[in-house]
C-alpha positions as CSV (number, residue, x, y, z in Angstrom):
1,M,-6.6,-23.8,-25.5
2,A,-7.3,-21.7,-22.4
3,P,-4.8,-22.0,-19.6
4,R,-5.8,-23.9,-16.5
5,Y,-4.9,-21.1,-14.2
6,D,-4.7,-17.3,-14.3
7,A,-1.3,-17.5,-12.7
8,V,1.2,-19.9,-11.1
9,V,3.3,-18.5,-8.2
10,V,6.4,-20.5,-7.4
11,G,7.3,-20.1,-3.7
12,A,5.1,-19.6,-0.6
13,G,7.4,-17.3,1.4
14,F,6.6,-13.7,2.1
15,G,7.2,-12.8,-1.6
16,G,4.8,-15.4,-2.8
17,I,2.3,-14.5,-0.2
18,G,2.4,-10.8,-1.2
19,A,2.0,-11.8,-4.9
20,A,-1.0,-13.9,-4.1
21,I,-2.6,-11.1,-2.2
22,Q,-2.1,-8.7,-5.1
23,L,-3.5,-11.3,-7.6
24,D,-6.7,-11.5,-5.5
25,R,-6.9,-7.7,-5.4
26,L,-6.5,-7.6,-9.2
27,G,-9.3,-10.1,-9.7
28,L,-7.0,-12.9,-10.9
29,G,-8.2,-15.3,-8.2
30,D,-7.8,-18.5,-10.1
31,Y,-4.1,-19.1,-9.3
32,V,-2.0,-21.7,-7.5
33,V,1.0,-21.3,-5.2
34,L,3.5,-24.1,-5.6
35,E,5.9,-24.7,-2.7
36,R,8.6,-27.4,-2.5
37,E,8.6,-27.4,1.4
38,D,5.8,-29.0,3.5
39,D,4.5,-25.6,4.7
40,L,4.5,-21.9,4.0
41,G,6.9,-19.3,5.3
42,G,9.9,-19.6,3.1
43,T,13.2,-19.0,5.0
44,W,11.2,-18.7,8.2
45,H,9.9,-22.2,7.8
46,V,13.2,-23.8,6.6
47,N,15.4,-22.1,9.2
48,H,14.8,-22.8,12.9
49,Y,18.3,-23.1,14.3
50,P,19.0,-21.8,17.9
51,G,19.1,-18.0,18.2
52,L,17.3,-17.4,14.9
53,A,15.8,-13.9,14.8
54,V,15.0,-11.2,12.3
55,D,17.9,-8.8,11.8
56,I,15.7,-5.9,10.8
57,A,13.4,-4.4,13.5
58,S,10.1,-6.3,13.3
59,V,7.9,-3.2,12.7
60,T,9.8,-2.8,9.4
61,Y,10.2,-6.4,8.5
62,S,6.5,-7.0,7.9
63,Y,3.8,-5.9,5.4
64,S,2.9,-2.2,5.9
65,F,-0.8,-3.1,5.1
66,E,-0.8,-5.9,7.7
67,P,0.9,-4.7,10.8
68,N,1.4,-7.1,13.7
69,P,1.0,-5.4,17.1
70,H,2.0,-8.6,18.9
71,W,5.8,-8.8,18.3
72,S,7.4,-9.8,21.6
73,R,10.7,-8.0,20.9
74,L,12.1,-5.2,18.7
75,F,13.9,-8.0,16.8
76,A,11.4,-10.8,16.8
77,P,12.6,-14.5,17.1
78,G,12.2,-16.6,14.0
79,A,9.2,-18.6,15.3
80,E,7.2,-15.3,15.5
81,L,8.0,-14.6,11.8
82,K,6.8,-18.0,10.9
83,K,3.6,-17.4,12.9
84,Y,3.1,-14.1,11.2
85,A,3.3,-15.7,7.8
86,E,0.7,-18.2,8.8
87,H,-1.5,-15.4,10.2
88,V,-1.3,-13.4,6.9
89,A,-2.0,-16.5,4.8
90,D,-5.0,-17.4,6.9
91,K,-6.4,-13.9,7.0
92,Y,-6.2,-13.5,3.2
93,D,-7.5,-17.1,2.6
94,L,-4.4,-18.2,0.7
95,R,-3.8,-21.7,1.9
96,R,-6.6,-23.2,-0.3
97,R,-4.5,-22.1,-3.3
98,M,-1.2,-23.5,-2.0
99,R,0.2,-26.9,-2.9
100,F,3.0,-28.0,-0.6
101,G,5.6,-30.7,-1.2
102,T,5.5,-29.7,-4.9
103,E,8.8,-29.2,-6.7
104,V,8.8,-27.2,-9.9
105,R,11.4,-28.4,-12.4
106,G,10.9,-25.7,-15.0
107,A,8.6,-23.5,-17.0
108,R,8.3,-22.8,-20.8
109,W,6.5,-20.0,-22.6
110,D,4.1,-21.4,-25.4
111,D,3.9,-18.5,-27.9
112,N,1.2,-20.2,-29.9
113,E,-1.2,-20.5,-26.9
114,Q,0.2,-17.4,-25.2
115,Q,0.6,-19.2,-21.9
116,W,3.2,-20.8,-19.6
117,E,3.7,-24.5,-19.2
118,V,5.0,-25.3,-15.7
119,S,6.6,-28.8,-15.3
120,L,6.5,-30.4,-11.9
121,A,8.9,-33.1,-10.5
122,D,6.1,-35.7,-10.6
123,G,5.6,-35.2,-14.3
124,E,2.5,-33.1,-14.1
125,V,2.3,-30.0,-16.3
126,L,0.3,-26.9,-15.4
127,T,-0.7,-24.1,-17.7
128,S,-1.2,-20.5,-16.7
129,R,-1.5,-17.1,-18.3
130,Y,1.0,-15.6,-15.9
131,L,4.1,-17.0,-14.1
132,L,5.5,-15.4,-10.9
133,A,8.8,-16.6,-9.5
134,A,8.9,-16.0,-5.8
135,T,11.7,-18.4,-4.8
136,G,13.5,-15.9,-2.6
137,F,17.1,-14.6,-2.6
138,L,18.3,-17.2,-0.1
139,S,16.7,-20.4,-1.1
140,Q,19.6,-22.6,-2.4
141,P,21.8,-23.7,0.5
142,Y,25.5,-23.9,-0.3
143,T,28.0,-26.4,1.0
144,P,31.6,-25.8,-0.2
145,P,33.2,-28.9,-1.7
146,F,35.7,-29.4,1.2
147,P,38.0,-32.4,0.4
148,G,37.3,-35.3,2.6
149,I,33.9,-34.1,3.9
150,D,32.4,-37.4,3.0
151,T,34.8,-39.2,5.3
152,F,33.9,-37.3,8.4
153,E,32.6,-39.7,11.1
154,G,30.9,-37.2,13.3
155,K,27.7,-35.3,13.0
156,I,27.3,-32.8,10.1
157,I,24.4,-30.4,10.2
158,H,23.6,-27.5,7.9
159,T,21.9,-24.5,9.5
160,T,19.0,-24.8,6.9
161,A,18.4,-28.4,8.0
162,W,18.6,-28.0,11.7
163,E,17.2,-30.8,13.8
164,D,15.2,-29.5,16.7
165,D,16.2,-32.4,19.0
166,F,19.9,-32.0,18.3
167,D,21.8,-31.1,21.4
168,V,25.4,-29.8,21.2
169,T,26.0,-30.1,24.9
170,G,29.3,-31.7,25.7
171,R,30.4,-31.9,22.1
172,K,33.5,-30.7,20.4
173,A,32.0,-28.7,17.6
174,A,33.2,-26.5,14.8
175,I,31.2,-24.0,12.8
176,I,32.2,-23.0,9.3
177,G,31.1,-19.5,8.3
178,T,30.8,-16.1,10.0
179,G,27.9,-14.5,8.2
180,A,24.6,-13.3,9.6
181,T,23.5,-16.9,10.5
182,A,26.7,-17.7,12.4
183,V,26.5,-14.4,14.3
184,Q,23.2,-15.6,15.7
185,L,24.2,-19.2,16.2
186,V,27.7,-19.0,17.6
187,P,26.6,-17.6,21.0
188,E,24.1,-20.4,21.4
189,L,26.6,-23.1,20.6
190,A,29.2,-21.5,22.9
191,E,26.8,-21.8,25.8
192,R,26.5,-25.6,25.4
193,A,29.4,-27.1,23.6
194,E,32.4,-28.4,25.5
195,A,34.6,-26.8,22.8
196,L,33.7,-24.6,19.8
197,T,36.0,-23.6,17.0
198,V,34.8,-20.9,14.7
199,F,36.3,-21.1,11.2
200,Q,36.3,-17.7,9.7
201,R,37.2,-16.9,6.1
202,T,36.0,-13.3,6.1
203,P,35.2,-11.2,9.2
204,I,31.8,-9.4,9.2
205,W,30.9,-5.9,10.3
206,V,28.7,-6.2,13.5
207,V,27.1,-3.3,15.2
208,P,25.3,-3.2,18.5
209,K,21.7,-4.5,18.5
210,V,19.3,-2.2,20.2
211,D,16.9,-5.0,21.2
212,A,14.5,-5.4,24.1
213,P,11.2,-6.9,24.9
214,I,8.2,-4.8,23.8
215,P,6.2,-4.0,26.9
216,A,2.6,-5.3,27.0
217,A,1.4,-1.7,27.3
218,V,3.1,-0.8,24.0
219,R,1.7,-3.8,22.2
220,T,-1.8,-2.8,23.5
221,L,-1.2,0.7,22.2
222,F,-0.1,-0.6,18.8
223,E,-3.3,-2.8,18.6
224,R,-5.7,0.0,19.7
225,V,-4.0,2.9,17.9
226,P,-2.4,1.5,14.7
227,A,-1.0,4.9,13.8
228,T,1.5,4.6,16.6
229,Q,3.0,1.5,15.1
230,Q,3.1,3.2,11.7
231,V,5.1,6.0,13.3
232,A,7.5,3.4,14.8
233,R,7.8,1.8,11.4
234,M,8.6,5.2,9.7
235,V,11.3,6.0,12.3
236,N,13.0,2.7,11.9
237,T,12.8,2.8,8.1
238,T,14.3,6.2,8.1
239,M,17.3,5.0,10.2
240,L,17.8,2.0,7.8
241,E,17.6,4.4,4.8
242,A,20.4,6.5,6.4
243,L,22.6,3.5,6.9
244,M,21.9,1.8,3.5
245,V,21.0,4.4,1.0
246,I,23.2,7.2,2.2
247,G,26.2,5.4,3.7
248,V,26.3,2.5,1.3
249,L,24.7,3.5,-2.0
250,H,25.9,7.1,-1.9
251,F,29.4,6.2,-0.5
252,K,31.3,8.8,-2.6
253,Q,29.1,11.6,-1.5
254,A,28.8,10.5,2.1
255,K,32.0,8.8,3.1
256,P,31.9,10.3,6.6
257,L,28.7,8.5,7.4
258,N,30.1,5.2,6.1
259,R,33.2,5.7,8.1
260,A,31.1,6.5,11.2
261,A,29.3,3.2,10.8
262,G,32.6,1.4,10.6
263,L,33.9,3.2,13.7
264,L,30.8,2.2,15.6
265,A,31.3,-1.4,14.7
266,K,35.0,-1.2,15.6
267,A,34.2,0.3,19.0
268,H,31.6,-2.4,19.6
269,L,34.3,-5.0,18.8
270,R,36.9,-3.3,21.1
271,T,34.6,-3.1,24.1
272,S,33.3,-6.7,23.6
273,V,36.5,-8.8,23.0
274,R,39.3,-8.8,25.5
275,D,42.0,-10.5,23.5
276,K,43.9,-8.1,21.2
277,R,44.8,-10.7,18.6
278,T,41.2,-12.0,18.4
279,R,40.0,-8.4,18.0
280,R,42.4,-8.0,15.1
281,E,41.3,-11.2,13.4
282,L,37.6,-10.2,13.8
283,T,38.2,-6.8,12.2
284,P,37.1,-6.5,8.5
285,H,39.6,-5.1,6.1
286,Y,36.9,-3.9,3.6
287,D,34.6,-0.9,3.8
288,F,31.4,-1.0,5.8
289,G,28.5,-2.2,3.5
290,C,30.5,-4.2,1.0
291,K,29.2,-7.3,2.8
292,R,25.8,-7.2,4.5
293,P,26.4,-6.0,8.1
294,T,24.5,-7.4,11.0
295,F,23.5,-6.7,14.5
296,S,24.4,-8.6,17.7
297,N,25.3,-8.0,21.3
298,A,26.4,-11.5,22.0
299,Y,28.6,-12.6,19.0
300,F,31.8,-10.9,19.9
301,R,31.5,-11.7,23.6
302,A,31.3,-15.4,22.8
303,F,35.0,-15.2,21.9
304,N,35.9,-14.3,25.5
305,R,34.8,-17.8,26.6
306,S,37.5,-20.3,27.4
307,N,35.8,-23.0,25.3
308,V,35.6,-20.9,22.1
309,R,38.5,-20.5,19.6
310,L,38.6,-18.4,16.4
311,E,40.5,-20.1,13.5
312,T,41.4,-17.9,10.5
313,S,43.6,-20.3,8.5
314,S,42.0,-21.7,5.4
315,I,40.6,-25.2,5.5
316,E,42.7,-27.7,3.5
317,R,40.7,-30.8,4.1
318,I,38.3,-32.6,6.4
319,T,39.4,-35.9,8.0
320,P,37.2,-38.6,9.7
321,R,37.8,-36.9,13.1
322,G,38.5,-33.2,12.4
323,I,39.5,-30.3,10.2
324,V,43.0,-29.7,8.8
325,T,44.0,-26.1,8.0
326,A,46.6,-24.9,5.5
327,D,49.2,-24.6,8.3
328,G,48.9,-28.4,8.9
329,T,47.1,-28.1,12.2
330,E,44.2,-30.5,12.8
331,T,41.3,-29.6,15.0
332,E,39.6,-32.6,16.4
333,I,35.8,-32.4,16.5
334,D,32.8,-34.6,16.6
335,T,30.3,-32.1,15.3
336,L,30.5,-30.0,12.2
337,V,28.0,-27.1,11.7
338,L,27.8,-25.6,8.3
339,A,26.8,-21.9,8.2
340,T,28.0,-21.6,4.7
341,G,25.2,-19.6,3.3
342,F,23.5,-19.7,0.0
343,N,24.4,-19.9,-3.7
344,L,22.7,-16.8,-5.3
345,W,24.4,-16.3,-8.7
346,D,25.1,-19.9,-9.9
347,V,21.8,-21.6,-9.1
348,N,19.4,-19.0,-7.5
349,F,19.1,-16.7,-10.5
350,P,16.8,-18.3,-11.5
351,A,16.1,-21.1,-9.1
352,I,14.3,-23.2,-11.8
353,E,14.8,-23.4,-15.5
354,I,12.7,-20.8,-17.3
355,I,12.5,-20.7,-21.1
356,G,10.9,-17.6,-22.6
357,R,10.1,-16.5,-26.1
358,D,12.2,-17.9,-29.0
359,G,13.6,-20.6,-26.6
360,T,15.5,-18.0,-24.5
361,D,16.9,-19.6,-21.4
362,L,16.7,-17.1,-18.6
363,G,19.7,-18.3,-16.7
364,K,21.9,-18.4,-19.8
365,F,20.5,-15.0,-20.9
366,W,21.5,-13.4,-17.6
367,R,25.0,-14.9,-17.6
368,D,25.7,-14.1,-21.2
369,N,24.2,-10.6,-21.2
370,R,24.6,-9.4,-17.6
371,F,22.2,-9.9,-14.8
372,Q,19.3,-7.6,-15.4
373,A,15.5,-7.0,-14.9
374,Y,13.5,-3.9,-15.6
375,E,12.5,-2.2,-12.4
376,G,13.7,-5.5,-10.8
377,I,10.7,-7.5,-11.9
378,T,10.4,-8.2,-15.7
379,V,12.8,-9.3,-18.4
380,P,12.6,-8.9,-22.3
381,K,11.7,-12.1,-24.2
382,F,9.8,-13.4,-21.1
383,P,6.2,-12.4,-21.7
384,N,3.7,-12.5,-18.7
385,F,6.6,-13.3,-16.4
386,L,7.3,-11.6,-13.1
387,S,10.5,-12.4,-11.3
388,L,10.0,-11.3,-7.7
389,N,13.6,-11.9,-6.7
390,S,15.7,-10.5,-9.4
391,P,18.9,-8.6,-10.1
392,Y,18.5,-4.9,-9.1
393,S,15.3,-5.5,-7.2
394,Y,16.3,-5.5,-3.5
395,S,15.5,-2.1,-2.2
396,G,16.5,-0.8,1.3
397,L,17.4,-3.4,4.0
398,S,13.9,-4.9,4.5
399,Y,12.8,-7.5,2.1
400,F,9.3,-6.1,2.5
401,T,10.2,-2.9,0.8
402,T,11.0,-5.0,-2.3
403,I,7.9,-7.1,-2.0
404,E,5.5,-4.1,-1.7
405,A,7.2,-2.2,-4.5
406,Q,6.6,-5.2,-6.8
407,M,3.0,-5.5,-5.7
408,K,2.5,-1.9,-6.7
409,H,4.2,-2.5,-10.0
410,M,1.9,-5.4,-10.6
411,G,-1.1,-3.2,-9.8
412,R,-0.1,-0.6,-12.4
413,L,0.9,-3.1,-15.1
414,F,-2.2,-5.3,-14.8
415,G,-4.4,-2.2,-14.6
416,E,-3.2,-1.2,-18.0
417,L,-3.8,-4.7,-19.4
418,V,-7.4,-4.4,-18.3
419,R,-7.8,-0.9,-19.8
420,R,-6.4,-2.1,-23.1
421,G,-8.5,-5.3,-23.1
422,E,-5.3,-7.4,-23.4
423,T,-3.9,-10.4,-21.5
424,T,-0.2,-10.4,-22.6
425,F,2.6,-8.1,-21.7
426,E,6.4,-7.9,-22.3
427,V,8.9,-5.3,-21.3
428,T,10.6,-3.6,-24.3
429,E,14.3,-4.0,-24.9
430,R,14.6,-0.2,-25.0
431,A,13.1,0.2,-21.5
432,N,15.1,-2.6,-20.0
433,T,18.4,-1.2,-21.4
434,E,17.6,2.3,-20.2
435,F,16.8,1.0,-16.7
436,L,20.0,-1.1,-16.6
437,D,22.1,1.9,-17.7
438,R,20.5,4.1,-15.0
439,V,21.1,1.6,-12.1
440,T,24.6,0.9,-13.3
441,D,25.4,4.6,-13.4
442,K,23.9,5.2,-10.0
443,L,25.8,2.3,-8.4
444,G,29.0,4.0,-9.5
445,S,28.7,6.1,-6.4
446,S,28.2,3.2,-4.1
447,V,30.6,1.5,-1.8
448,F,30.7,-1.5,-4.1
449,Y,32.5,0.5,-6.8
450,G,33.8,3.5,-4.9
451,G,35.0,1.8,-1.8
452,D,37.4,-1.1,-1.0
453,C,35.5,-4.3,-1.3
454,S,38.4,-6.5,-2.6
455,T,38.4,-8.8,0.5
456,A,34.7,-8.8,1.3
457,R,33.7,-12.0,-0.6
458,S,30.2,-10.6,-0.6
459,Y,27.1,-12.2,-2.1
460,Y,26.2,-8.8,-3.3
461,F,28.7,-9.4,-6.2
462,N,28.1,-11.9,-8.9
463,Q,30.7,-14.0,-10.7
464,H,31.5,-11.1,-13.1
465,G,32.3,-8.7,-10.2
466,E,29.0,-6.8,-10.6
467,A,27.0,-5.7,-7.6
468,A,23.8,-6.6,-9.3
469,L,21.5,-7.3,-6.4
470,L,20.6,-4.0,-4.8
471,R,18.6,-1.3,-6.4
472,P,20.2,2.1,-5.9
473,N,17.1,3.9,-4.7
474,S,15.4,5.0,-1.5
475,T,12.2,3.3,-0.4
476,V,10.2,6.4,-1.4
477,S,11.8,6.6,-4.8
478,T,11.3,2.8,-5.4
479,Y,7.6,3.1,-4.5
480,R,7.2,6.2,-6.7
481,H,8.7,4.4,-9.7
482,A,6.4,1.4,-9.1
483,V,3.3,3.5,-9.5
484,S,4.5,5.8,-12.2
485,F,6.8,3.9,-14.7
486,P,5.9,4.7,-18.3
487,L,3.2,2.4,-19.5
488,D,4.7,2.3,-23.0
489,D,7.8,0.6,-21.5
490,Y,5.7,-2.5,-22.1
491,R,4.2,-4.0,-25.3
492,Y,0.7,-5.4,-24.9
493,G,-0.9,-8.1,-26.9
494,A,0.5,-11.0,-29.0
495,T,4.2,-11.3,-28.2
496,S,5.2,-13.0,-31.5
497,I,5.1,-9.5,-33.1
498,P,8.7,-8.2,-33.2
499,E,9.5,-5.0,-31.4
500,V,9.6,-1.9,-33.6
501,P,12.9,0.0,-33.0
502,S,12.4,3.6,-31.8
503,A,13.3,6.3,-34.3
């Protein structure tokens, strides 16, 4: 029985959009993109809290093949990222292949028919030759199980479910969390709330944000001479590479650069916050890069306001009218803002149940046998499956580096399928093991294993203490691998044939 679709793509964020564009380029135009939300854009559709902006310069946080000369600022606000996603989808005619409000419950490989069966929440089952999971790294919001949270009588709002008409003016608010989202949101809340208490479990490294409006003349230049924007992209990418690849991934060889980044952040803190005790509490006690750093010129200064207080005692329970910390102090509030991030390793890898060859459950496979994916995109025992947000796939600091590397990998892999006249592929155990050994060895030089990350509580680390998210390569190296990986790292044709061990 022929499958209904060439491919099913799960997720209509930037990863899914990139995958769809590449499927069209490869001649696999009979596909469907399934999205649980009511529109495309992924995180830039779901998130619209005050102060939302990209934390990577816009010229880099975008597709290299689809530059946008109209960014209003160096770090564009979230609404412009959403608009950019809509522009790309419309230009490449993707909307007609998208189904919104469609929740995927799971997918199972049918070895007899050599196809995927994708089950939807409404009971419908779709069949496809290929399955592409583009559910993103930050798609499963997390709310810690604080005792008593169900008894709170005030307003509770999670940053991923922000209500545009919600006004914090005059309220006694608390925000739990001090990650990248809180860094953007705290200054906005501080401007309006009568009182704001920031509950911090782990301080975050914050460096100055070199942000400014992009003059109309520059935007016009980018539009008329695209090469100028390409140069700007190259310069910014090079700076990010120095920060991430050298200072973080090559920590052992480049400790001075990592230390310099930490000193810059500490100097930024010292010149921004007046109170000595607050500065001390906002200072991380782990090496720069253990937890994703962020950029802001307003976060630290918010703590100089008389209506803002930093609370570092752990939360014991939530009462109907406030929050009680471990020292017995109760902070009375009427509004609780949850900037508690996302659950990557328990429910996001993978975000849906995926059953491969021989009944192998992907989530169980990863947890029993280490989180792993060959070149950050394919997994043994999962034929015709591409995981676009996988362990060891995130390269550099811009998500678009990862997306475009995976698009290139798809191009090489499917090109070989066509050359062989086959329709089925599966990465070999040998190739997957060799890749896992290489990245594990390379990460031994990173700050994650060579530095002090004991107090970071970073989402880079999984529940086994492995830093299994980032790929230890430069952007150039990642792209080179994507177009030159050995073609015999895959088996082609019927997947029921067992792999022949190498001599």
